[in-house]
HTML snippet that shows the backbone in 3Dmol.js (N, CA, C, O; Angstrom):
<script src="https://3Dmol.org/build/3Dmol-min.js"></script>
<div id="view" style="width:600px;height:400px;position:relative"></div>
<script>
const pdb = `
ATOM      1  N   MET A   1      35.847   4.559  -4.826  1.00  0.00           N
ATOM      2  CA  MET A   1      34.687   3.962  -4.467  1.00  0.00           C
ATOM      3  C   MET A   1      35.232   2.987  -3.449  1.00  0.00           C
ATOM      4  O   MET A   1      36.287   2.383  -3.640  1.00  0.00           O
ATOM      5  N   ASP A   2      34.388   2.825  -2.207  1.00  0.00           N
ATOM      6  CA  ASP A   2      34.877   1.934  -1.411  1.00  0.00           C
ATOM      7  C   ASP A   2      33.632   0.786  -1.368  1.00  0.00           C
ATOM      8  O   ASP A   2      32.437   1.077  -1.424  1.00  0.00           O
ATOM      9  N   ILE A   3      34.135  -0.468  -1.265  1.00  0.00           N
ATOM     10  CA  ILE A   3      33.180  -1.573  -1.298  1.00  0.00           C
ATOM     11  C   ILE A   3      33.552  -2.492  -0.030  1.00  0.00           C
ATOM     12  O   ILE A   3      34.655  -2.512   0.516  1.00  0.00           O
ATOM     13  N   SER A   4      32.493  -3.203   0.312  1.00  0.00           N
ATOM     14  CA  SER A   4      32.770  -4.311   1.447  1.00  0.00           C
ATOM     15  C   SER A   4      32.536  -5.719   0.750  1.00  0.00           C
ATOM     16  O   SER A   4      31.608  -5.950  -0.026  1.00  0.00           O
ATOM     17  N   LEU A   5      33.462  -6.582   1.119  1.00  0.00           N
ATOM     18  CA  LEU A   5      33.364  -7.839   0.565  1.00  0.00           C
ATOM     19  C   LEU A   5      32.996  -8.724   1.577  1.00  0.00           C
ATOM     20  O   LEU A   5      33.305  -8.396   2.722  1.00  0.00           O
ATOM     21  N   SER A   6      32.331  -9.902   1.383  1.00  0.00           N
ATOM     22  CA  SER A   6      32.108 -10.875   2.406  1.00  0.00           C
ATOM     23  C   SER A   6      33.391 -11.679   2.603  1.00  0.00           C
ATOM     24  O   SER A   6      34.172 -11.859   1.668  1.00  0.00           O
ATOM     25  N   PRO A   7      33.605 -12.171   3.855  1.00  0.00           N
ATOM     26  CA  PRO A   7      34.719 -12.898   4.045  1.00  0.00           C
ATOM     27  C   PRO A   7      35.186 -14.015   2.873  1.00  0.00           C
ATOM     28  O   PRO A   7      36.323 -14.212   2.443  1.00  0.00           O
ATOM     29  N   ASP A   8      34.133 -14.569   2.564  1.00  0.00           N
ATOM     30  CA  ASP A   8      34.403 -15.815   1.411  1.00  0.00           C
ATOM     31  C   ASP A   8      34.864 -15.117   0.096  1.00  0.00           C
ATOM     32  O   ASP A   8      35.778 -15.584  -0.584  1.00  0.00           O
ATOM     33  N   ASN A   9      34.211 -14.012  -0.221  1.00  0.00           N
ATOM     34  CA  ASN A   9      34.692 -13.270  -1.524  1.00  0.00           C
ATOM     35  C   ASN A   9      36.006 -12.854  -1.356  1.00  0.00           C
ATOM     36  O   ASN A   9      36.805 -13.069  -2.268  1.00  0.00           O
ATOM     37  N   GLU A  10      36.410 -12.219  -0.200  1.00  0.00           N
ATOM     38  CA  GLU A  10      37.779 -11.768   0.121  1.00  0.00           C
ATOM     39  C   GLU A  10      38.784 -12.856  -0.053  1.00  0.00           C
ATOM     40  O   GLU A  10      39.764 -12.753  -0.790  1.00  0.00           O
ATOM     41  N   ARG A  11      38.498 -13.875   0.643  1.00  0.00           N
ATOM     42  CA  ARG A  11      39.409 -15.119   0.503  1.00  0.00           C
ATOM     43  C   ARG A  11      39.469 -15.619  -0.885  1.00  0.00           C
ATOM     44  O   ARG A  11      40.568 -16.036  -1.253  1.00  0.00           O
ATOM     45  N   PHE A  12      38.508 -15.651  -1.705  1.00  0.00           N
ATOM     46  CA  PHE A  12      38.580 -15.913  -3.099  1.00  0.00           C
ATOM     47  C   PHE A  12      39.587 -15.172  -3.972  1.00  0.00           C
ATOM     48  O   PHE A  12      40.510 -15.632  -4.644  1.00  0.00           O
ATOM     49  N   LEU A  13      39.103 -13.658  -3.766  1.00  0.00           N
ATOM     50  CA  LEU A  13      40.041 -12.896  -4.695  1.00  0.00           C
ATOM     51  C   LEU A  13      41.538 -12.913  -4.186  1.00  0.00           C
ATOM     52  O   LEU A  13      42.468 -12.883  -4.992  1.00  0.00           O
ATOM     53  N   GLN A  14      41.746 -12.965  -2.766  1.00  0.00           N
ATOM     54  CA  GLN A  14      42.978 -12.962  -2.242  1.00  0.00           C
ATOM     55  C   GLN A  14      43.809 -14.344  -2.813  1.00  0.00           C
ATOM     56  O   GLN A  14      45.001 -14.321  -3.123  1.00  0.00           O
ATOM     57  N   SER A  15      42.955 -15.521  -2.886  1.00  0.00           N
ATOM     58  CA  SER A  15      43.689 -16.562  -3.455  1.00  0.00           C
ATOM     59  C   SER A  15      44.009 -16.410  -4.899  1.00  0.00           C
ATOM     60  O   SER A  15      44.937 -17.044  -5.400  1.00  0.00           O
ATOM     61  N   GLN A  16      43.322 -15.647  -5.536  1.00  0.00           N
ATOM     62  CA  GLN A  16      43.619 -15.391  -7.124  1.00  0.00           C
ATOM     63  C   GLN A  16      44.912 -14.521  -7.154  1.00  0.00           C
ATOM     64  O   GLN A  16      45.753 -14.722  -8.030  1.00  0.00           O
ATOM     65  N   ILE A  17      45.072 -13.598  -6.247  1.00  0.00           N
ATOM     66  CA  ILE A  17      46.189 -12.736  -6.104  1.00  0.00           C
ATOM     67  C   ILE A  17      47.506 -13.599  -5.674  1.00  0.00           C
ATOM     68  O   ILE A  17      48.597 -13.566  -6.243  1.00  0.00           O
ATOM     69  N   THR A  18      47.206 -14.250  -4.724  1.00  0.00           N
ATOM     70  CA  THR A  18      48.433 -15.218  -4.237  1.00  0.00           C
ATOM     71  C   THR A  18      48.775 -16.230  -5.311  1.00  0.00           C
ATOM     72  O   THR A  18      49.964 -16.436  -5.555  1.00  0.00           O
ATOM     73  N   ALA A  19      47.890 -16.836  -5.930  1.00  0.00           N
ATOM     74  CA  ALA A  19      48.292 -17.551  -7.223  1.00  0.00           C
ATOM     75  C   ALA A  19      48.925 -16.793  -8.413  1.00  0.00           C
ATOM     76  O   ALA A  19      49.362 -17.372  -9.407  1.00  0.00           O
ATOM     77  N   GLY A  20      48.939 -15.566  -8.251  1.00  0.00           N
ATOM     78  CA  GLY A  20      49.556 -14.853  -9.385  1.00  0.00           C
ATOM     79  C   GLY A  20      48.739 -14.617 -10.503  1.00  0.00           C
ATOM     80  O   GLY A  20      49.220 -14.166 -11.543  1.00  0.00           O
ATOM     81  N   ILE A  21      47.518 -14.886 -10.380  1.00  0.00           N
ATOM     82  CA  ILE A  21      46.642 -14.551 -11.486  1.00  0.00           C
ATOM     83  C   ILE A  21      46.279 -13.085 -11.637  1.00  0.00           C
ATOM     84  O   ILE A  21      46.096 -12.600 -12.754  1.00  0.00           O
ATOM     85  N   TYR A  22      46.169 -12.342 -10.463  1.00  0.00           N
ATOM     86  CA  TYR A  22      46.110 -10.921 -10.708  1.00  0.00           C
ATOM     87  C   TYR A  22      47.064 -10.427  -9.760  1.00  0.00           C
ATOM     88  O   TYR A  22      47.498 -11.156  -8.868  1.00  0.00           O
ATOM     89  N   ASN A  23      47.490  -8.996  -9.925  1.00  0.00           N
ATOM     90  CA  ASN A  23      48.423  -8.455  -9.214  1.00  0.00           C
ATOM     91  C   ASN A  23      47.904  -7.780  -7.871  1.00  0.00           C
ATOM     92  O   ASN A  23      48.546  -7.835  -6.822  1.00  0.00           O
ATOM     93  N   THR A  24      46.677  -7.137  -8.006  1.00  0.00           N
ATOM     94  CA  THR A  24      46.145  -6.264  -7.048  1.00  0.00           C
ATOM     95  C   THR A  24      44.632  -6.816  -6.948  1.00  0.00           C
ATOM     96  O   THR A  24      44.056  -7.480  -7.809  1.00  0.00           O
ATOM     97  N   LEU A  25      44.108  -6.387  -5.681  1.00  0.00           N
ATOM     98  CA  LEU A  25      42.689  -6.701  -5.480  1.00  0.00           C
ATOM     99  C   LEU A  25      41.764  -5.900  -6.436  1.00  0.00           C
ATOM    100  O   LEU A  25      40.654  -6.348  -6.722  1.00  0.00           O
ATOM    101  N   SER A  26      42.191  -4.772  -6.909  1.00  0.00           N
ATOM    102  CA  SER A  26      41.468  -3.927  -7.933  1.00  0.00           C
ATOM    103  C   SER A  26      41.444  -4.698  -9.175  1.00  0.00           C
ATOM    104  O   SER A  26      40.365  -4.854  -9.747  1.00  0.00           O
ATOM    105  N   ASP A  27      42.627  -5.248  -9.701  1.00  0.00           N
ATOM    106  CA  ASP A  27      42.658  -6.091 -10.888  1.00  0.00           C
ATOM    107  C   ASP A  27      41.786  -7.251 -10.836  1.00  0.00           C
ATOM    108  O   ASP A  27      41.171  -7.591 -11.847  1.00  0.00           O
ATOM    109  N   ALA A  28      41.671  -7.963  -9.609  1.00  0.00           N
ATOM    110  CA  ALA A  28      40.993  -9.164  -9.394  1.00  0.00           C
ATOM    111  C   ALA A  28      39.368  -8.753  -9.482  1.00  0.00           C
ATOM    112  O   ALA A  28      38.622  -9.466 -10.153  1.00  0.00           O
ATOM    113  N   VAL A  29      38.939  -7.778  -8.899  1.00  0.00           N
ATOM    114  CA  VAL A  29      37.522  -7.452  -8.813  1.00  0.00           C
ATOM    115  C   VAL A  29      37.197  -6.976 -10.369  1.00  0.00           C
ATOM    116  O   VAL A  29      36.188  -7.414 -10.921  1.00  0.00           O
ATOM    117  N   ASN A  30      37.910  -6.248 -10.915  1.00  0.00           N
ATOM    118  CA  ASN A  30      37.490  -5.738 -12.200  1.00  0.00           C
ATOM    119  C   ASN A  30      37.393  -6.864 -13.162  1.00  0.00           C
ATOM    120  O   ASN A  30      36.417  -6.933 -13.909  1.00  0.00           O
ATOM    121  N   ALA A  31      38.354  -7.765 -13.196  1.00  0.00           N
ATOM    122  CA  ALA A  31      38.322  -8.975 -13.980  1.00  0.00           C
ATOM    123  C   ALA A  31      37.179  -9.947 -13.746  1.00  0.00           C
ATOM    124  O   ALA A  31      36.639 -10.540 -14.680  1.00  0.00           O
ATOM    125  N   ASN A  32      36.844 -10.088 -12.549  1.00  0.00           N
ATOM    126  CA  ASN A  32      35.624 -10.894 -12.056  1.00  0.00           C
ATOM    127  C   ASN A  32      34.361 -10.255 -12.502  1.00  0.00           C
ATOM    128  O   ASN A  32      33.428 -10.928 -12.939  1.00  0.00           O
ATOM    129  N   LEU A  33      34.321  -8.936 -12.396  1.00  0.00           N
ATOM    130  CA  LEU A  33      33.108  -8.162 -12.724  1.00  0.00           C
ATOM    131  C   LEU A  33      32.881  -8.250 -14.238  1.00  0.00           C
ATOM    132  O   LEU A  33      31.768  -8.300 -14.763  1.00  0.00           O
ATOM    133  N   SER A  34      34.065  -8.265 -14.889  1.00  0.00           N
ATOM    134  CA  SER A  34      33.867  -8.345 -16.434  1.00  0.00           C
ATOM    135  C   SER A  34      33.115  -9.577 -16.877  1.00  0.00           C
ATOM    136  O   SER A  34      32.251  -9.622 -17.752  1.00  0.00           O
ATOM    137  N   ILE A  35      33.613 -10.652 -16.076  1.00  0.00           N
ATOM    138  CA  ILE A  35      33.081 -12.152 -16.549  1.00  0.00           C
ATOM    139  C   ILE A  35      31.584 -11.997 -16.112  1.00  0.00           C
ATOM    140  O   ILE A  35      30.708 -12.375 -16.889  1.00  0.00           O
ATOM    141  N   ILE A  36      31.286 -11.501 -15.000  1.00  0.00           N
ATOM    142  CA  ILE A  36      29.744 -11.446 -14.732  1.00  0.00           C
ATOM    143  C   ILE A  36      29.080 -10.636 -15.734  1.00  0.00           C
ATOM    144  O   ILE A  36      28.020 -11.080 -16.175  1.00  0.00           O
ATOM    145  N   ILE A  37      29.503  -9.545 -16.167  1.00  0.00           N
ATOM    146  CA  ILE A  37      28.921  -8.565 -17.079  1.00  0.00           C
ATOM    147  C   ILE A  37      28.789  -9.467 -18.476  1.00  0.00           C
ATOM    148  O   ILE A  37      27.727  -9.494 -19.098  1.00  0.00           O
ATOM    149  N   SER A  38      29.888 -10.153 -18.879  1.00  0.00           N
ATOM    150  CA  SER A  38      29.798 -10.829 -20.177  1.00  0.00           C
ATOM    151  C   SER A  38      28.714 -11.961 -20.056  1.00  0.00           C
ATOM    152  O   SER A  38      28.048 -12.281 -21.040  1.00  0.00           O
ATOM    153  N   THR A  39      28.547 -12.565 -18.820  1.00  0.00           N
ATOM    154  CA  THR A  39      27.667 -13.603 -18.659  1.00  0.00           C
ATOM    155  C   THR A  39      26.217 -13.264 -18.790  1.00  0.00           C
ATOM    156  O   THR A  39      25.344 -13.999 -19.249  1.00  0.00           O
ATOM    157  N   GLU A  40      26.070 -11.982 -18.298  1.00  0.00           N
ATOM    158  CA  GLU A  40      24.635 -11.375 -18.364  1.00  0.00           C
ATOM    159  C   GLU A  40      24.239 -11.080 -19.599  1.00  0.00           C
ATOM    160  O   GLU A  40      23.060 -11.196 -19.934  1.00  0.00           O
ATOM    161  N   ARG A  41      25.293 -10.618 -20.506  1.00  0.00           N
ATOM    162  CA  ARG A  41      24.998 -10.309 -21.794  1.00  0.00           C
ATOM    163  C   ARG A  41      24.513 -11.624 -22.544  1.00  0.00           C
ATOM    164  O   ARG A  41      23.642 -11.537 -23.409  1.00  0.00           O
ATOM    165  N   VAL A  42      24.998 -12.655 -22.258  1.00  0.00           N
ATOM    166  CA  VAL A  42      24.769 -14.054 -22.900  1.00  0.00           C
ATOM    167  C   VAL A  42      23.496 -14.600 -22.341  1.00  0.00           C
ATOM    168  O   VAL A  42      22.594 -14.959 -23.098  1.00  0.00           O
ATOM    169  N   ILE A  43      23.406 -14.667 -21.203  1.00  0.00           N
ATOM    170  CA  ILE A  43      22.192 -15.246 -20.466  1.00  0.00           C
ATOM    171  C   ILE A  43      21.406 -14.077 -19.871  1.00  0.00           C
ATOM    172  O   ILE A  43      21.807 -13.408 -18.918  1.00  0.00           O
ATOM    173  N   PRO A  44      20.147 -13.874 -20.572  1.00  0.00           N
ATOM    174  CA  PRO A  44      19.402 -12.821 -20.055  1.00  0.00           C
ATOM    175  C   PRO A  44      19.005 -13.097 -18.487  1.00  0.00           C
ATOM    176  O   PRO A  44      18.985 -14.238 -18.024  1.00  0.00           O
ATOM    177  N   GLN A  45      18.709 -11.993 -17.767  1.00  0.00           N
ATOM    178  CA  GLN A  45      18.400 -12.128 -16.290  1.00  0.00           C
ATOM    179  C   GLN A  45      17.110 -12.988 -16.079  1.00  0.00           C
ATOM    180  O   GLN A  45      16.938 -13.753 -15.131  1.00  0.00           O
ATOM    181  N   ASP A  46      16.302 -12.773 -17.013  1.00  0.00           N
ATOM    182  CA  ASP A  46      14.943 -13.547 -16.772  1.00  0.00           C
ATOM    183  C   ASP A  46      15.143 -14.979 -16.954  1.00  0.00           C
ATOM    184  O   ASP A  46      14.504 -15.734 -16.222  1.00  0.00           O
ATOM    185  N   VAL A  47      15.910 -15.446 -17.795  1.00  0.00           N
ATOM    186  CA  VAL A  47      16.282 -16.837 -18.089  1.00  0.00           C
ATOM    187  C   VAL A  47      17.014 -17.418 -16.786  1.00  0.00           C
ATOM    188  O   VAL A  47      16.709 -18.472 -16.230  1.00  0.00           O
ATOM    189  N   LEU A  48      18.015 -16.556 -16.407  1.00  0.00           N
ATOM    190  CA  LEU A  48      18.837 -16.867 -15.214  1.00  0.00           C
ATOM    191  C   LEU A  48      17.936 -17.184 -14.106  1.00  0.00           C
ATOM    192  O   LEU A  48      18.028 -18.239 -13.477  1.00  0.00           O
ATOM    193  N   LYS A  49      16.989 -16.204 -13.841  1.00  0.00           N
ATOM    194  CA  LYS A  49      16.214 -16.361 -12.635  1.00  0.00           C
ATOM    195  C   LYS A  49      15.220 -17.529 -12.723  1.00  0.00           C
ATOM    196  O   LYS A  49      14.900 -18.164 -11.718  1.00  0.00           O
ATOM    197  N   ARG A  50      14.765 -17.786 -13.883  1.00  0.00           N
ATOM    198  CA  ARG A  50      13.932 -19.036 -13.964  1.00  0.00           C
ATOM    199  C   ARG A  50      14.638 -20.251 -13.659  1.00  0.00           C
ATOM    200  O   ARG A  50      14.114 -21.140 -12.989  1.00  0.00           O
ATOM    201  N   PHE A  51      15.984 -20.339 -14.192  1.00  0.00           N
ATOM    202  CA  PHE A  51      16.724 -21.518 -14.056  1.00  0.00           C
ATOM    203  C   PHE A  51      17.139 -21.524 -12.513  1.00  0.00           C
ATOM    204  O   PHE A  51      17.194 -22.640 -11.998  1.00  0.00           O
ATOM    205  N   LYS A  52      17.433 -20.438 -11.722  1.00  0.00           N
ATOM    206  CA  LYS A  52      17.653 -20.523 -10.301  1.00  0.00           C
ATOM    207  C   LYS A  52      16.335 -21.014  -9.579  1.00  0.00           C
ATOM    208  O   LYS A  52      16.373 -21.906  -8.731  1.00  0.00           O
ATOM    209  N   ASP A  53      15.225 -20.413  -9.944  1.00  0.00           N
ATOM    210  CA  ASP A  53      13.971 -20.914  -9.361  1.00  0.00           C
ATOM    211  C   ASP A  53      13.707 -22.365  -9.611  1.00  0.00           C
ATOM    212  O   ASP A  53      13.234 -23.000  -8.668  1.00  0.00           O
ATOM    213  N   ASP A  54      13.936 -22.975 -10.716  1.00  0.00           N
ATOM    214  CA  ASP A  54      13.847 -24.329 -11.009  1.00  0.00           C
ATOM    215  C   ASP A  54      14.755 -25.135 -10.152  1.00  0.00           C
ATOM    216  O   ASP A  54      14.325 -26.111  -9.537  1.00  0.00           O
ATOM    217  N   VAL A  55      16.015 -24.754 -10.089  1.00  0.00           N
ATOM    218  CA  VAL A  55      16.899 -25.538  -9.302  1.00  0.00           C
ATOM    219  C   VAL A  55      16.423 -25.457  -7.810  1.00  0.00           C
ATOM    220  O   VAL A  55      16.393 -26.483  -7.130  1.00  0.00           O
ATOM    221  N   GLN A  56      16.061 -24.281  -7.314  1.00  0.00           N
ATOM    222  CA  GLN A  56      15.671 -24.101  -5.865  1.00  0.00           C
ATOM    223  C   GLN A  56      14.349 -25.165  -5.741  1.00  0.00           C
ATOM    224  O   GLN A  56      14.264 -25.933  -4.783  1.00  0.00           O
ATOM    225  N   LYS A  57      13.472 -25.125  -6.670  1.00  0.00           N
ATOM    226  CA  LYS A  57      12.246 -26.041  -6.742  1.00  0.00           C
ATOM    227  C   LYS A  57      12.717 -27.553  -6.420  1.00  0.00           C
ATOM    228  O   LYS A  57      12.227 -28.291  -5.564  1.00  0.00           O
ATOM    229  N   GLY A  58      13.748 -27.836  -7.277  1.00  0.00           N
ATOM    230  CA  GLY A  58      14.327 -29.374  -7.117  1.00  0.00           C
ATOM    231  C   GLY A  58      14.867 -29.579  -5.808  1.00  0.00           C
ATOM    232  O   GLY A  58      14.711 -30.634  -5.192  1.00  0.00           O
ATOM    233  N   LEU A  59      15.569 -28.481  -5.322  1.00  0.00           N
ATOM    234  CA  LEU A  59      16.216 -28.685  -3.903  1.00  0.00           C
ATOM    235  C   LEU A  59      15.202 -28.767  -2.815  1.00  0.00           C
ATOM    236  O   LEU A  59      15.356 -29.501  -1.839  1.00  0.00           O
ATOM    237  N   ASP A  60      14.111 -27.964  -3.003  1.00  0.00           N
ATOM    238  CA  ASP A  60      13.017 -28.139  -2.053  1.00  0.00           C
ATOM    239  C   ASP A  60      12.310 -29.397  -2.133  1.00  0.00           C
ATOM    240  O   ASP A  60      11.869 -29.879  -1.090  1.00  0.00           O
ATOM    241  N   ASP A  61      12.121 -30.077  -3.397  1.00  0.00           N
ATOM    242  CA  ASP A  61      11.624 -31.252  -3.468  1.00  0.00           C
ATOM    243  C   ASP A  61      12.323 -32.291  -2.927  1.00  0.00           C
ATOM    244  O   ASP A  61      11.684 -33.194  -2.387  1.00  0.00           O
ATOM    245  N   VAL A  62      13.690 -32.342  -2.974  1.00  0.00           N
ATOM    246  CA  VAL A  62      14.711 -33.264  -2.362  1.00  0.00           C
ATOM    247  C   VAL A  62      14.552 -33.101  -0.797  1.00  0.00           C
ATOM    248  O   VAL A  62      14.538 -34.109  -0.090  1.00  0.00           O
ATOM    249  N   GLU A  63      14.449 -31.997  -0.324  1.00  0.00           N
ATOM    250  CA  GLU A  63      14.531 -31.796   1.125  1.00  0.00           C
ATOM    251  C   GLU A  63      13.196 -32.247   1.579  1.00  0.00           C
ATOM    252  O   GLU A  63      13.080 -32.667   2.730  1.00  0.00           O
ATOM    253  N   ALA A  64      12.054 -32.196   0.688  1.00  0.00           N
ATOM    254  CA  ALA A  64      10.713 -32.735   1.307  1.00  0.00           C
ATOM    255  C   ALA A  64      10.510 -34.278   1.009  1.00  0.00           C
ATOM    256  O   ALA A  64       9.505 -34.881   1.385  1.00  0.00           O
ATOM    257  N   GLY A  65      11.490 -34.838   0.343  1.00  0.00           N
ATOM    258  CA  GLY A  65      11.527 -36.166   0.277  1.00  0.00           C
ATOM    259  C   GLY A  65      10.836 -36.681  -1.103  1.00  0.00           C
ATOM    260  O   GLY A  65      10.602 -37.865  -1.346  1.00  0.00           O
ATOM    261  N   ARG A  66      10.558 -35.614  -1.941  1.00  0.00           N
ATOM    262  CA  ARG A  66       9.941 -36.071  -3.242  1.00  0.00           C
ATOM    263  C   ARG A  66      10.850 -36.288  -4.144  1.00  0.00           C
ATOM    264  O   ARG A  66      11.238 -35.361  -4.855  1.00  0.00           O
ATOM    265  N   LEU A  67      11.352 -37.576  -4.270  1.00  0.00           N
ATOM    266  CA  LEU A  67      12.456 -37.957  -5.065  1.00  0.00           C
ATOM    267  C   LEU A  67      11.864 -39.107  -6.017  1.00  0.00           C
ATOM    268  O   LEU A  67      10.808 -39.699  -5.795  1.00  0.00           O
ATOM    269  N   SER A  68      12.686 -39.322  -7.078  1.00  0.00           N
ATOM    270  CA  SER A  68      12.523 -40.304  -8.055  1.00  0.00           C
ATOM    271  C   SER A  68      13.839 -41.086  -8.350  1.00  0.00           C
ATOM    272  O   SER A  68      14.939 -40.538  -8.274  1.00  0.00           O
ATOM    273  N   ASP A  69      13.676 -42.358  -8.682  1.00  0.00           N
ATOM    274  CA  ASP A  69      14.892 -43.198  -8.904  1.00  0.00           C
ATOM    275  C   ASP A  69      15.100 -42.880 -10.424  1.00  0.00           C
ATOM    276  O   ASP A  69      14.372 -43.390 -11.276  1.00  0.00           O
ATOM    277  N   GLY A  70      16.104 -42.035 -10.729  1.00  0.00           N
ATOM    278  CA  GLY A  70      16.377 -41.657 -12.060  1.00  0.00           C
ATOM    279  C   GLY A  70      16.607 -42.845 -13.103  1.00  0.00           C
ATOM    280  O   GLY A  70      16.041 -42.751 -14.191  1.00  0.00           O
ATOM    281  N   LEU A  71      17.382 -43.924 -12.840  1.00  0.00           N
ATOM    282  CA  LEU A  71      17.636 -44.978 -13.599  1.00  0.00           C
ATOM    283  C   LEU A  71      16.315 -45.764 -13.761  1.00  0.00           C
ATOM    284  O   LEU A  71      16.048 -46.145 -14.901  1.00  0.00           O
ATOM    285  N   ALA A  72      15.480 -46.045 -12.788  1.00  0.00           N
ATOM    286  CA  ALA A  72      14.175 -46.688 -12.843  1.00  0.00           C
ATOM    287  C   ALA A  72      13.337 -45.864 -13.892  1.00  0.00           C
ATOM    288  O   ALA A  72      12.711 -46.430 -14.789  1.00  0.00           O
ATOM    289  N   PHE A  73      13.357 -44.562 -13.738  1.00  0.00           N
ATOM    290  CA  PHE A  73      12.579 -43.708 -14.617  1.00  0.00           C
ATOM    291  C   PHE A  73      13.025 -43.752 -16.013  1.00  0.00           C
ATOM    292  O   PHE A  73      12.166 -43.657 -16.889  1.00  0.00           O
ATOM    293  N   MET A  74      14.257 -43.882 -16.331  1.00  0.00           N
ATOM    294  CA  MET A  74      14.810 -44.072 -17.673  1.00  0.00           C
ATOM    295  C   MET A  74      14.535 -45.516 -18.320  1.00  0.00           C
ATOM    296  O   MET A  74      14.321 -45.662 -19.524  1.00  0.00           O
ATOM    297  N   ASP A  75      14.565 -46.552 -17.403  1.00  0.00           N
ATOM    298  CA  ASP A  75      14.086 -47.928 -17.783  1.00  0.00           C
ATOM    299  C   ASP A  75      12.721 -47.826 -18.335  1.00  0.00           C
ATOM    300  O   ASP A  75      12.428 -48.305 -19.430  1.00  0.00           O
ATOM    301  N   GLU A  76      11.823 -47.152 -17.516  1.00  0.00           N
ATOM    302  CA  GLU A  76      10.444 -47.203 -17.898  1.00  0.00           C
ATOM    303  C   GLU A  76      10.221 -46.285 -19.166  1.00  0.00           C
ATOM    304  O   GLU A  76       9.336 -46.546 -19.981  1.00  0.00           O
ATOM    305  N   LEU A  77      11.027 -45.248 -19.289  1.00  0.00           N
ATOM    306  CA  LEU A  77      10.910 -44.510 -20.810  1.00  0.00           C
ATOM    307  C   LEU A  77      11.244 -45.375 -21.888  1.00  0.00           C
ATOM    308  O   LEU A  77      10.617 -45.455 -22.945  1.00  0.00           O
ATOM    309  N   ILE A  78      12.342 -46.071 -21.549  1.00  0.00           N
ATOM    310  CA  ILE A  78      12.879 -46.932 -22.869  1.00  0.00           C
ATOM    311  C   ILE A  78      11.741 -48.050 -23.010  1.00  0.00           C
ATOM    312  O   ILE A  78      11.353 -48.315 -24.148  1.00  0.00           O
ATOM    313  N   GLU A  79      11.224 -48.676 -21.984  1.00  0.00           N
ATOM    314  CA  GLU A  79      10.203 -49.772 -22.182  1.00  0.00           C
ATOM    315  C   GLU A  79       9.079 -49.178 -22.836  1.00  0.00           C
ATOM    316  O   GLU A  79       8.513 -49.879 -23.674  1.00  0.00           O
ATOM    317  N   GLU A  80       8.641 -48.027 -22.622  1.00  0.00           N
ATOM    318  CA  GLU A  80       7.480 -47.344 -23.021  1.00  0.00           C
ATOM    319  C   GLU A  80       7.808 -46.998 -24.649  1.00  0.00           C
ATOM    320  O   GLU A  80       6.986 -47.159 -25.551  1.00  0.00           O
ATOM    321  N   ASP A  81       9.044 -46.541 -24.807  1.00  0.00           N
ATOM    322  CA  ASP A  81       9.188 -46.310 -26.312  1.00  0.00           C
ATOM    323  C   ASP A  81       9.362 -47.629 -27.057  1.00  0.00           C
ATOM    324  O   ASP A  81       8.962 -47.690 -28.220  1.00  0.00           O
ATOM    325  N   ARG A  82       9.934 -48.703 -26.474  1.00  0.00           N
ATOM    326  CA  ARG A  82       9.794 -49.976 -27.264  1.00  0.00           C
ATOM    327  C   ARG A  82       8.394 -50.424 -27.476  1.00  0.00           C
ATOM    328  O   ARG A  82       8.103 -50.952 -28.549  1.00  0.00           O
ATOM    329  N   THR A  83       7.503 -50.260 -26.550  1.00  0.00           N
ATOM    330  CA  THR A  83       6.017 -50.665 -26.622  1.00  0.00           C
ATOM    331  C   THR A  83       5.460 -49.895 -27.856  1.00  0.00           C
ATOM    332  O   THR A  83       4.952 -50.484 -28.810  1.00  0.00           O
ATOM    333  N   ASN A  84       5.589 -48.523 -27.778  1.00  0.00           N
ATOM    334  CA  ASN A  84       5.052 -47.567 -28.728  1.00  0.00           C
ATOM    335  C   ASN A  84       5.685 -47.891 -30.240  1.00  0.00           C
ATOM    336  O   ASN A  84       5.008 -47.589 -31.223  1.00  0.00           O
ATOM    337  N   ALA A  85       6.862 -48.448 -30.392  1.00  0.00           N
ATOM    338  CA  ALA A  85       7.472 -48.580 -31.557  1.00  0.00           C
ATOM    339  C   ALA A  85       6.956 -49.988 -32.199  1.00  0.00           C
ATOM    340  O   ALA A  85       7.115 -50.248 -33.392  1.00  0.00           O
ATOM    341  N   SER A  86       6.416 -50.732 -31.416  1.00  0.00           N
ATOM    342  CA  SER A  86       5.909 -52.125 -31.787  1.00  0.00           C
ATOM    343  C   SER A  86       4.613 -51.902 -32.592  1.00  0.00           C
ATOM    344  O   SER A  86       3.981 -52.865 -33.025  1.00  0.00           O
TER     345      SER A  86
END
`;
const viewer = $3Dmol.createViewer("view");
viewer.addModel(pdb, "pdb");
viewer.setStyle({}, {cartoon: {color: "spectrum"}});
viewer.zoomTo();
viewer.render();
</script>
């Protein structure tokens, strides 16, 4: 089987070989594919897609300037909790 790798992926795999983690490109590809397959067994694809979609939505909000001050938000929640507890 012949495959084409992006330059970034090729550099990554080559760095693993150079570091002595793997002996050959085939070893590096097989090991990394095994990690991907194991991850997909643990995290179903629909869950992973929803997570990626949520992350992208957050990035889109940041880019559009829809931001909140996280510390101020947490302070408001704590104060609201104190008020409700009284």
